[in-house]
N, C-alpha and C positions, 0 to 999 in steps of 0.2 A: 388738379382740381384746376389750378393755376394755367397748367400749360393747357389742357385744355379749352379754359378758355382766349389764351393768346393762341391758339388753333383757326378756335370759331371769327377772333378777330381778323386774322390772316386771312384767310378764305374769303369773310366779307370786302375787306377790302381787295382782293383779286377779280371780285366779282364787279365792285363798284369800278375798277379803272379798267378790266376789262371790257364788260357791256358798255362802258363810257367810251371806251374808243371805238367800240367798234358803233357804235350809234351814233358817234359824229360821223362816223364817214358818210352815213347815208343822211346828212343832215336834217337831223331830226333838230325839233325845239325842245326845249329842258326840259320841259313839261311831258313831253310826249317820252323823253331820253328816261326821264325819272320812272317813269311808270310800266318800260318795258325794263330797265334794271330791277324795278320790283317783283315783277313778275317770274322774271327769273330767276331772283331770289327766291323769290315764296315756293314755287318749285322745285328748286336745289338745296336750300335747307328746311324745307317743310314748317313755313312762318305759318302764325296764326292770322288773321283778318285785322289785329290788331296791331301786332309787328310790324305789317305791309304799312298799313296807314301813316304809324309811326316810321318808320325806313323812307316813304314818299316823301312826307313836310320836310326829312329830314336833310335827303339828297336836292330836293327845290329848294333848301337852305346854301345850303354847302354850292349850288349855283350861281345862285342870286350870287353870293361871293366873292366866286371865281369872276363874275363879270363883274365886278368894281373893281375888284386887286385889279383884271386886264385892263381895264377904264385910266386905274390910273398911270399903269405901267403906260402906256401911250401918254398918255399928258403928261410925265417922267422924262421916256425919252421926245418928248416935241421940244419940254423945256432944256433938257440939254444942248439938243440941238441945237435952239436958239440963241445960247450960251456960247455956245460952241462958235459959230457965226460970228458972234461978237469979240472971240477972243482973235478966230486967227483972220488972218485976209484972204480977201476973197481967191484968188493963186492958190492956197495952203487949204482950204476946204474943199476947191473942189479936187485938189492931185487928191485929200482924206478920199472924198468919195471913191474915187478911182480907184484907188488900190484896195477900198474893202469890197467893190467888185469882181478883181481882179479872181481866176479861179484859185483857188484853191488855201483863201486868208484864212477863211472861219476854219478850216481845219486846222490851220497852223495855231492861229489862234487861241482854240481849244486842247491843243499841246501845248499853249508856252509857247512857246516860237514868237519871236519878236525880229525875224528875219525880216525884210523891207527891201 
């Protein structure tokens, strides 16, 4: 029984993220995206109307939380940028920005390479 619950949970997550990525590419707003996801899940999982309503509310709640987190991350990046500008000289800051725009910079950073 526990294995079945895990399987259903994994399926729900895959459907949530899979259809969410597709909906985002289409430029849908969060409400429409949630509606499309629920409709898809309703067909795939044979959900009751009550389950669909609860899932829709959950998805909208999660969407709002994600939006708030993204806004917080943006504010954190701006704060770090301001503090970095205060620490570095203008010349050093410009040099840092130039390094960050070099081809391959992100790949090296993701692999943990610190070559400059």
